[in-house]
Every structure is written in structure tokens, then in C-alpha cells.
C-alpha positions in Angstrom: 73.0 49.2 25.4 69.3 48.5 25.9 67.3 45.5 24.6 65.5 47.9 22.2 68.8 48.9 20.4 70.0 45.3 20.4 66.8 44.4 18.7 67.3 47.2 16.1 70.9 46.0 15.4 69.6 42.4 14.9 66.9 43.9 12.6 69.6 45.5 10.5 71.1 42.0 10.0 67.7 40.7 9.0 67.3 43.7 6.6 70.6 42.6 5.1 69.3 39.1 4.4 66.2 40.7 2.8 68.2 42.8 0.4 70.6 39.9 -0.2 67.8 37.5 -1.0 66.7 39.5 -4.0 70.1 39.2 -5.5 69.7 35.4 -5.8 69.6 34.0 -9.3 67.4 31.0 -8.4 64.1 30.6 -6.6 65.7 28.1 -4.3 68.5 30.5 -3.2 66.0 33.4 -2.9 63.7 31.4 -0.6 66.6 30.0 1.4 68.0 33.4 2.0 64.6 34.7 3.0 64.2 31.8 5.4 67.5 32.7 7.0 66.4 36.3 7.3 63.1 35.1 8.9 65.1 33.4 11.6 66.9 36.6 12.4 63.6 38.6 12.3 62.1 36.0 14.8 64.8 37.1 17.3 64.3 40.8 16.3 60.5 40.7 16.9 60.8 38.6 20.1 63.2 41.2 21.6 60.6 43.9 20.7 57.8 41.8 22.2 56.2 42.0 18.7 54.6 38.5 19.0 52.5 38.6 15.9 55.5 39.5 13.7 57.5 36.8 15.5 54.9 34.0 14.8 54.4 35.2 11.2 58.1 34.9 10.6 58.2 31.4 12.1 55.5 30.4 9.6 57.4 32.2 6.8 60.6 30.4 7.6 58.8 27.0 7.6 56.8 27.9 4.5 60.0 28.9 2.5 61.7 25.6 3.6 58.7 23.6 2.3 58.5 25.7 -0.9 62.2 25.0 -1.5 61.5 21.3 -1.0 58.5 21.5 -3.4 60.9 21.6 -6.3 62.5 18.2 -5.3 60.3 16.3 -2.9 56.8 14.8 -3.6 55.6 15.3 0.0 56.2 19.1 -0.3 54.1 19.3 -3.5 50.9 18.2 -1.7 48.2 20.9 -1.7 47.6 20.3 2.0 50.6 22.6 2.6 48.7 25.5 1.2 45.9 24.9 3.8 48.4 24.4 6.6 50.1 27.7 5.9 46.7 29.4 5.5 45.4 27.9 8.8 48.3 28.2 11.2 48.4 32.1 11.3 44.7 32.2 11.9 44.9 29.7 14.7 47.9 31.5 16.2 46.3 35.0 16.0 44.4 34.9 19.4 47.6 33.8 21.1 49.7 36.7 19.8 47.0 39.3 19.7 48.5 42.8 20.1 45.2 44.6 19.1 43.7 45.1 15.7 47.1 45.9 14.3 47.8 42.1 14.5 45.3 41.6 11.7 47.5 43.3 9.1 50.6 41.0 9.1 48.3 38.0 9.5 46.3 39.0 6.4 49.5 39.8 4.6 50.7 36.3 5.4 47.5 34.7 4.0 47.8 36.7 0.8 51.5 35.9 0.5 50.9 32.2 0.9 48.2 32.0 -1.6 49.9 34.0 -4.4 53.2 32.1 -3.9 51.4 28.8 -4.2 49.0 29.6 -7.1 50.2 32.7 -8.8 52.4 33.7 -11.7 55.1 36.3 -11.3 52.7 39.3 -11.9 50.3 37.9 -9.3 53.1 37.3 -6.8 54.3 40.8 -7.2 50.8 42.2 -6.8 50.1 40.1 -3.7 53.5 40.9 -2.2 52.8 44.6 -2.8 49.5 44.4 -0.9 51.2 42.4 1.9 54.1 44.9 2.2 51.6 47.8 2.5 49.9 45.9 5.3 53.1 45.2 7.1 54.3 48.8 7.2 51.8 50.0 9.9 52.6 47.0 12.0 56.4 47.6 11.9 55.8 51.3 12.7 53.5 50.3 15.6 56.1 47.8 17.1 58.9 50.2 16.4 60.8 47.9 14.1 63.0 50.3 12.3 64.6 47.6 10.3 61.3 46.0 9.4 59.9 49.4 8.2 63.1 50.0 6.2 62.9 46.5 4.7 59.3 46.9 3.7 60.0 50.3 2.1 62.9 48.9 0.1 60.8 46.0 -1.0 57.9 48.3 -1.9 60.2 50.4 -4.1 61.5 47.3 -5.8 58.0 45.9 -6.3 56.8 49.2 -7.9 59.8 49.2 -10.2 59.2 45.6 -11.2 55.5 46.0 -11.6 56.0 49.0 -13.9 58.7 47.2 -15.8 57.1 43.8 -16.2 53.3 44.0 -15.5 52.1 47.0 -17.6 49.9 46.3 -20.5 51.1 47.5 -23.9 48.9 50.2 -25.5 46.6 48.9 -28.2 46.5 50.6 -31.6 43.6 50.5 -33.9 44.8 50.5 -37.5 47.6 52.3 -39.2 46.4 55.8 -38.3 44.8 55.0 -34.9 41.3 54.6 -36.3 
């Protein structure tokens, strides 16, 4: 079996973590499961020589760990973490440059950090939607079948959630619509 197919098999395990994470009842469990999935994706992307994806998942794993601690520890609540997680991917970008395609997961990471730090549920869904759309061309480019499948599943779940939770009710003007 070649390294490519071993990477794809590992990616399927990471995809399982992605799907499993959304079954969590608490934010802490969701972020923890996503963190574990990120560790598996780090190996997956490393085996594919997809360095941008690998570094972004390293940052995601650390970000999720800090965001879990944010609920319990004062040090994790400090706003400096927002700037750390916005700066590290930008600093890392020249070192993991795979061409202009590297900009997409990096920008997705920046959007994801910001909306998870500042946003309400609707804003997080919208920011995640944009981020997932940006990741799909990258996962196709690096031939991450599991990454592409994961993003398509997440995209479908986001669209469903956005339609269910984020639509504005129609306004009526008077009893007879006048």
C-alpha cells in the first residue's frame, strides 16, 4: 500500500472525528473532539505533503484546546489569544507556501478564529460556511479525499442549520397585508 492510500485511510479516521464532533452535546466536547480530529488531520496532511493544511490543523488543535480552557481558566480568556491565533497562520504562510492555493485555508483559519471568538451562533455558522467553501479547493488540490468529503458534509450541515436557525421571519403589515 502506498503512502498516498495510507494518508487517505488516516483521513477517513479524521473524517470520523469531524462527524462525531458534531454529535457532542456541549461546546467543550465538540471542541475536544475537533481537536483530536485535527491531530489526525495533521498526520494525514503531512503524508500528503500538504504543509499548509498541516500547519493550519496544528493551529486549530491548539486553538480548540485554549478555547476549551477559556470556559474554566482566566489565562485562556485573555484577548491576546485572539491575536495569537490571527497572527501565527500569517507568519507561517511563507514557510508552508504551496502556491496561491495556500491563501485559501489560511484565510479560512483567520475567519474561523475571529467568528469563534467574537460571534454568536449565526455569525459562527456564516463564518464557518465561508471557511469551508475556501477549504474545498485546497483539499481537492492536495488530493485529500477525506478532507473534501468532510468539508462537503460540514457544508451540507451548515446550509441546513442556517436555513433552520438563521432565516428572518417574514414581516406582515396589518391584518390584510396592507
